[in-house]
C-alpha positions, 0 to 999 in steps of 0.5 A: 180439631173436635176435643170431646164433644157430648149429647143430651137424653130423655132417659139417661138411665137408659143411655148411661146402660147402653152406653156403658155396655156397647162403648166397654167392648171397645174399651172404653168407659166411665170418665168422669159421672155428675150424677146429669152429665157421664163422660165416657172415653179413656183414662183420664180423658173424657170424648164423649158425654150423655147429659140428662135434657130437661127440655121440649122435645123433639129438640137437644141440643149439640154439645161440642167443644173444639181444642184451643191452642191456649188460654189467650185464644180460648178468650178469642173464640169467646169473643168473637162467638159473642161479636158474631150475636152469640149467648154467652152460656159460660164466659172464658175461666178455668172449670178445675172441676175436671181437671187442672189447666183445663180452661174453655169459654161455653157460646149458644150458636144459631141453632142453639147448639153448646159450642166451647172451646177448650184447652188442657194446660191453663196455667191456674190462677 
């Protein structure tokens, strides 16, 4: 059900040092680092993300990604969310910067959280 999730941090550098240490002893490591977002997990699949928070304190959004079977289900998720009044953050599309076949759509839920549906096997194009 849950593909990955993320939290935002007031001090990304301090949080990165913390998670590098505590997750390292559990056998997890940085899998991706985009400067303002760092993904931890096992080889090739970041399950947990931290990112910089630029908004007002103390409210910070949470990011949750739900696993979808295929791109059609990602599009259906997006359509249902929009029908229910969600703000679109990112239309359904391929995200090759994450990895080939990564297809996701991002919406804002009623409480302001970033909610995504993703599949990892979408064909290019």
